[in-house]
C-alpha positions in Angstrom: 75.0 20.3 88.4 77.5 21.0 91.7 80.2 23.3 92.2 82.8 20.7 91.4 81.6 19.9 88.0 81.1 23.2 86.9 84.6 23.7 87.5 85.8 20.9 86.1 83.7 21.9 83.2 85.9 25.2 82.6 83.0 27.8 83.7 85.1 30.0 85.8 85.4 33.3 84.0 88.1 36.0 84.9 86.6 39.3 83.4 88.9 41.4 80.5 90.8 44.2 80.6 88.7 46.8 78.5 91.1 47.1 75.6 92.9 43.1 76.6 91.8 40.7 73.9 88.7 40.8 71.4 85.2 40.0 72.7 85.2 36.3 73.3 82.2 34.3 72.4 79.9 33.5 75.0 80.3 30.0 77.0 78.1 27.4 77.7 76.3 28.2 81.4 74.4 26.4 83.9 70.9 27.1 83.3 68.5 28.8 85.4 70.1 29.8 88.1 68.7 31.4 91.2 69.2 35.1 90.5 69.2 37.9 93.8 68.8 41.2 93.3 70.0 43.2 96.4 69.4 46.9 96.0 70.3 49.1 99.2 68.5 52.8 99.6 70.4 55.9 98.9 74.0 53.5 99.2 76.8 55.8 97.8 79.5 54.5 95.6 81.9 55.9 98.5 79.8 53.8 101.4 81.5 50.3 101.6 84.6 49.3 102.8 85.5 47.5 98.9 84.7 50.7 97.7 87.2 52.9 100.0 85.1 53.4 103.1 87.3 54.3 105.8 85.0 54.5 108.9 82.2 51.8 108.3 83.2 48.6 108.1 81.1 46.2 105.4 82.5 42.8 105.8 79.7 40.5 104.2 79.6 43.1 101.2 83.2 42.8 101.0 83.1 38.9 100.8 80.7 39.4 98.1 83.1 40.8 96.3 85.8 38.8 96.6 83.3 35.9 95.6 83.0 37.6 92.3 83.2 41.1 90.2 83.1 44.6 92.2 82.2 47.2 89.2 83.6 51.0 89.1 81.1 52.3 86.5 77.8 51.7 87.1 74.8 53.9 87.0 71.3 53.8 88.0 68.9 55.2 86.0 67.9 58.5 87.4 69.3 60.1 90.9 66.0 59.0 92.8 64.4 56.3 94.0 61.0 55.8 91.9 62.5 56.7 88.8 65.3 54.5 89.1 63.6 51.5 90.3 60.9 51.7 87.5 63.5 51.4 84.7 65.5 48.6 86.5 62.6 46.4 86.4 60.9 47.3 83.0 63.8 48.2 81.3 62.3 51.7 80.3 64.1 55.0 80.8 61.2 56.5 83.1 61.5 59.6 81.5 59.3 58.2 78.8 56.5 58.0 81.3 54.2 60.6 83.1 53.9 60.1 86.7 57.2 58.0 87.4 58.8 61.2 89.7 59.3 60.4 93.7 55.8 58.9 94.4 53.5 59.4 97.6 53.0 56.6 99.7 49.4 56.7 98.3 51.0 56.3 94.5 48.3 54.2 92.5 50.4 50.9 90.5 53.5 53.0 88.1 54.1 49.5 87.1 51.1 49.2 85.2 49.9 45.5 84.8 50.4 45.9 80.8 54.1 46.7 81.2 56.5 43.9 81.0 59.0 43.2 83.9 61.7 41.6 85.4 59.3 39.4 87.4 57.4 38.6 84.0 60.2 37.5 82.5 61.7 35.4 85.0 58.7 33.9 86.0 57.7 33.2 82.2 60.8 30.6 82.3 59.4 28.9 85.5 61.3 31.3 88.3 59.4 31.7 91.9 59.2 35.3 91.8 59.2 37.8 94.6 59.7 41.1 96.1 60.7 41.6 99.3 61.5 45.3 101.1 60.9 48.9 100.0 59.0 49.0 97.1 58.0 52.9 96.0 56.4 52.3 92.9 52.8 52.2 94.3 50.0 50.1 95.2 46.3 49.7 93.9 44.4 51.4 90.8 44.6 54.9 91.5 46.9 57.2 93.6 44.7 58.1 97.2 41.5 55.8 96.2 43.5 52.6 97.9 41.1 50.9 100.7 43.9 49.6 102.9 41.9 48.1 105.4 40.7 44.8 102.0 42.7 43.2 99.7 43.8 45.3 97.1 42.4 45.0 93.7 45.7 45.3 91.9 49.5 45.1 93.5 52.8 43.4 92.6 50.6 39.9 91.5 49.7 41.7 88.2 53.2 42.3 87.4 54.8 38.9 88.1 55.7 38.4 91.4 54.2 35.6 93.4 55.1 36.6 96.4 55.6 40.3 98.1 55.9 41.5 101.4 56.8 45.2 101.2 57.2 48.9 102.3 54.6 50.3 100.3 57.5 53.7 99.9 59.9 54.7 102.1 60.0 54.4 105.9 59.5 58.3 105.8 56.1 58.1 104.1 52.7 56.4 105.5 51.8 54.2 105.4 53.7 52.4 108.0 52.7 49.1 107.1 54.0 45.9 105.5 51.9 44.7 102.5 51.9 40.9 102.2 50.0 39.6 98.9 48.3 42.6 98.6 47.0 42.9 102.5 48.3 44.8 105.2 50.4 42.1 107.5 49.1 41.9 111.0 46.0 43.7 110.2 44.3 45.1 113.3 40.8 45.4 112.5 40.2 47.3 115.6 42.6 49.9 114.3 41.3 50.4 110.3 43.6 52.4 108.6 43.2 55.6 107.1 45.6 57.7 104.3 45.8 61.2 103.3 48.5 63.1 101.3 47.0 66.6 101.7 44.6 66.7 105.1 45.1 65.7 108.5 43.0 63.3 110.5 41.0 65.4 113.6 42.8 65.4 116.7 45.9 62.9 115.7 49.1 65.1 116.1 51.8 65.9 113.9 55.4 66.8 114.0 54.7 70.4 113.2 52.7 70.7 116.1 53.4 68.3 118.6 57.3 68.0 118.0 57.5 66.4 122.2 56.1 63.5 120.9 59.5 62.8 118.6 61.0 61.0 120.9 62.8 59.0 118.4 63.8 61.3 115.9 63.3 64.9 115.0 63.3 66.5 112.0 65.6 68.3 110.0 63.4 70.0 107.7 59.8 68.4 106.5 58.8 64.9 107.7 56.5 66.8 110.4 53.6 65.2 109.6 51.9 62.1 110.9 53.9 60.5 114.1 54.6 56.8 114.1 57.2 55.4 116.6 58.0 58.9 117.7 59.4 59.5 114.4 57.8 62.4 111.8 56.4 61.4 108.6 55.6 62.7 105.4 52.1 62.4 104.5 49.2 61.4 107.1 48.1 58.1 108.7 45.4 57.5 111.0 44.9 53.8 112.4 47.3 50.5 112.0 47.5 49.3 115.6 49.6 46.5 116.1 50.1 46.3 112.1 52.3 49.8 112.7 56.4 48.6 111.9 59.1 49.5 115.0 61.6 51.3 112.6 64.5 49.3 114.5 62.8 45.7 113.4 62.3 46.7 109.6 65.4 45.0 108.9 64.8 42.1 110.6 61.5 41.6 109.3 62.3 41.8 105.4 65.5 39.4 106.4 63.5 36.8 107.8 60.9 37.3 104.7 63.6 37.0 102.7 64.9 33.9 104.0 62.1 32.3 104.5 61.2 32.7 100.5 64.7 31.3 100.0 64.2 28.2 102.0 60.8 27.7 100.4 62.4 27.2 96.9 65.5 25.9 97.3 65.1 22.8 95.3 63.4 25.0 92.1 65.0 28.7 90.5 63.9 31.6 92.2 64.2 35.4 91.4 64.1 37.5 94.5 64.3 41.2 94.6 65.4 42.2 97.9 65.3 46.3 98.9 66.2 47.2 102.1 65.6 51.3 103.7 68.4 50.9 105.9 70.3 53.7 104.7 67.3 56.2 103.9 65.6 58.2 106.1 65.1 57.9 109.1 67.8 56.1 110.1 66.8 54.2 113.1 68.5 50.9 113.4 68.1 48.0 115.9 70.0 48.2 119.2 72.4 45.5 118.0 73.7 48.5 115.3 73.1 51.5 117.3 76.2 53.3 119.0 79.0 51.0 117.1 80.1 53.3 114.2 81.6 56.6 114.6 79.8 58.2 112.2 76.3 57.5 113.9 73.3 56.7 112.7 74.1 57.0 109.4 77.5 54.4 109.6 75.0 52.2 111.9 72.7 51.9 109.0 75.3 50.7 106.4 76.5 48.1 109.3 72.6 47.0 109.5 72.5 47.0 105.3 76.0 44.8 105.7 74.3 42.2 108.1 71.3 41.5 106.0 73.5 40.8 103.0 75.8 38.5 105.3 72.4 36.6 106.5 71.4 36.0 103.0 74.9 34.5 102.0 74.7 32.6 104.7 71.4 30.8 104.0 72.8 30.5 100.3 75.5 28.8 102.2 73.5 26.4 104.4 71.5 25.3 102.1 74.3 24.3 99.6 73.1 26.9 96.9 75.7 29.5 96.8 77.7 28.5 94.1 74.7 28.5 91.7 73.0 31.3 92.7 73.6 34.5 91.0 73.3 38.0 92.9 73.5 41.4 91.7 74.3 43.9 94.8 73.7 47.8 94.1 72.0 51.1 95.3 69.1 52.8 93.6 70.7 56.3 93.5 73.7 58.4 95.1 74.1 59.2 98.5 72.3 61.8 100.8 73.6 62.8 103.9 70.5 65.2 105.5 67.4 63.9 104.2 65.0 65.6 107.0 65.9 64.6 110.0 68.2 65.7 112.4 70.5 62.5 112.9 74.0 64.6 112.9 74.8 62.4 109.9 76.6 65.7 108.2 78.5 66.8 111.3 79.8 62.9 112.4 81.3 62.3 108.7 84.7 63.0 109.5 86.3 62.6 106.3 84.0 60.0 104.6 82.5 61.0 101.4 79.4 58.9 100.9 79.8 59.7 96.4 83.5 58.2 96.9 85.5 60.6 94.3 82.5 61.9 92.4 80.6 65.1 92.6 76.4 65.2 93.7 74.9 63.1 95.5 71.1 61.7 95.2 68.7 64.2 93.1 71.8 65.6 91.3 72.6 65.7 87.5 76.1 65.3 88.8 77.6 61.6 88.7 77.0 61.2 92.2 73.6 61.6 91.8 73.6 58.0 89.4 76.7 56.4 90.1 76.6 53.2 92.3 77.9 50.0 93.9 77.9 47.2 91.8 78.7 43.7 92.7 77.5 40.4 91.2 78.6 37.3 92.1 78.2 33.7 90.8 80.6 31.3 92.4 80.1 28.7 89.9 80.5 31.0 87.3 82.9 34.0 87.9 86.5 34.2 89.2 85.9 35.7 92.8 88.7 39.1 93.3 87.8 40.8 90.0 87.6 44.4 89.4 85.8 46.1 86.3 85.4 49.4 84.9 83.2 48.7 82.0 80.4 51.2 81.9 77.2 49.7 82.7 73.4 50.8 83.3 70.8 49.0 85.4 68.3 49.7 82.8 70.4 47.0 80.9 70.3 44.1 83.3 66.5 42.9 82.2 67.6 42.3 79.0 70.8 40.6 80.5 69.1 38.3 82.4 66.6 37.5 79.3 69.8 36.1 77.8 70.9 33.9 80.6 67.7 32.4 80.5 66.8 32.4 77.1 63.8 33.9 77.5 61.3 36.1 74.8 61.2 39.4 75.2 57.5 41.0 73.4 57.4 43.5 71.4 57.5 46.7 72.9 58.8 45.1 76.3 62.0 46.6 77.9 62.7 49.0 75.0 66.3 51.0 76.4 67.4 47.5 77.9 70.4 46.0 76.1 71.6 42.8 76.9 75.1 42.8 78.1 75.4 39.7 79.9 78.9 39.5 79.1 79.7 42.9 80.9 78.1 41.2 83.9 79.9 37.9 84.0 83.2 39.0 82.9 83.5 37.3 79.5 83.1 40.3 77.4 85.1 43.6 77.4 82.9 46.0 75.3 81.3 48.5 77.5 78.0 50.2 76.6 78.5 52.7 74.6 76.6 55.0 76.0 74.0 54.9 79.2 71.4 58.0 80.0 70.8 59.6 83.3 67.9 61.8 84.8 68.5 63.9 87.6 65.4 65.2 90.0 64.1 67.7 88.0 64.2 65.1 84.4 67.2 67.1 83.1 69.2 64.2 81.0 72.7 63.3 81.1 74.8 61.2 78.8 78.0 59.0 79.9 79.8 57.6 77.5 83.3 55.2 78.9 85.1 58.9 78.1 82.1 62.0 78.9 80.1 63.1 80.8 77.5 65.3 79.2 74.5 67.2 80.9 71.9 69.3 78.6 71.4 72.8 79.8 68.5 73.7 82.5 67.9 77.0 84.1 67.1 76.0 87.6 68.6 76.9 90.6 72.1 75.7 91.4 71.4 74.3 94.5 68.0 71.9 96.1 65.8 75.1 97.2 63.7 72.6 100.1 66.3 71.2 102.5 69.4 69.1 101.0 72.7 70.9 100.5 73.1 68.8 97.4 74.2 71.0 94.0 71.4 70.3 91.3 74.2 70.1 88.7 72.0 72.8 86.5 73.9 75.2 84.7 72.0 77.2 81.5 75.1 76.4 79.1 75.8 72.7 77.7 78.1 70.9 80.4 81.3 68.0 79.3 83.2 66.5 81.5 85.9 64.3 80.9 85.5 61.3 83.3 88.6 59.8 82.1 91.2 62.6 82.9 89.1 63.9 86.3 86.2 62.7 88.2 84.9 65.7 89.8 82.9 67.3 87.3 84.6 70.9 87.5 86.1 71.4 84.4 83.4 72.0 81.6 84.9 71.3 78.1 81.9 72.3 76.2 83.0 75.0 74.6 86.5 73.3 73.7 84.8 70.3 72.1 81.5 71.2 70.1 81.7 68.5 68.0 81.5 65.6 71.3 78.8 68.3 73.0 76.7 67.7 69.3 77.5 64.1 69.2 76.2 64.1 72.8 73.0 65.6 71.8 72.3 63.8 69.0 72.4 60.7 71.5 69.6 62.2 73.5 67.6 63.8 70.2 67.5 59.6 69.1 66.6 58.3 72.1 63.8 61.1 72.7 62.4 60.3 69.5 62.8 56.2 69.7 
């Protein structure tokens, strides 16, 4: 069905105000649209121009918002990367499973083959599936036992992805190579790869002992182990040769592979999980973007992310498939400014608030840790230029997309994911009743449309190992009225014990599920 016929059939859906009408019926929708999830890394709620950023231009993301719905109350499941991504792809809260905290670069597969995933679901419905960019959910069977010089015996093909071109973890962690379909891309047999997260290899320089070799970026805390491309990393690595990436080319490389995947599958439905690295440290964007933003390299990295979004949108437009492609753009967690490299990001903020109006950042139990931008575009179906403040969580996206493609989720699959397709497409004004958020120390919070509850925790008030970030820890319950103020400054737990009781019951029932 082309765009004009879809319009004639009356599929364009306006977003509804939260209290304007009764819940409408699900309309008839085109079958099997292409689906792209664009997941930024450490991109804060306030980092995009359409969300109020003044010091950076994001014209392509702005255009995506103009084509769809911009959501202003969307939550990642966790305030750090690995558990957030685990929850998005499996529809299961990461706190239910051990070993889902921030993963080293040599972690074994955290999503095991028997775990049902979004890729499994869409593949079962005839979709070609791909994961491109940052992964950070482990590879191979067991941590530290991968032979990086041979095809991995367990990789993304085992959890539903037909194709993958990924970074094993993050740009600040070794191994600093791309993995394509279970093998090192551009493998250099003369430079076999060794990885160790405990002990350095004899004779290999480190950022701690050889700071003179950090010619591209110096560390502010940590990130002083192996040196790759003049940048210190977490973990130790030897070899790689021509397979080693150059940080300034990462965005170009993953974007080009994304474009190629789209072109290869333009004539049949596809699902692409496209994860950028740009805003995550080390921030070392391409020269096209360097020095162009008043906030320094962090601002340049946001601009580079916007460029990648623009390239994907241009590809869809040029192939004539944009109208029937559902794009979901979001971030894996809240922002962090100084996360281990001396890149002047804090110094150059110049009034910019990466978390927007919210308290806290990445790692935190406060809203800034999990409140993320979210834009959903499907030009054939969604009327553009809308905003929605409905409470939404990434955990629900799996079941929602399953509803869209009429997939059957097996017993035990996606246990925490609820179908909220109507919220995503703008025809249902009933918000999620609550969402659960997890801080980096596994402290849980409950968010409803009105309230935010943080369970008691005896941990420190500030991150102790580097970033200047409030943890949200407090030895007593915390309760904030998010309708009256977004800054989580006035703890109302003593004034509203009945609400605290209700929130505690939500957590109790969720834990016992």
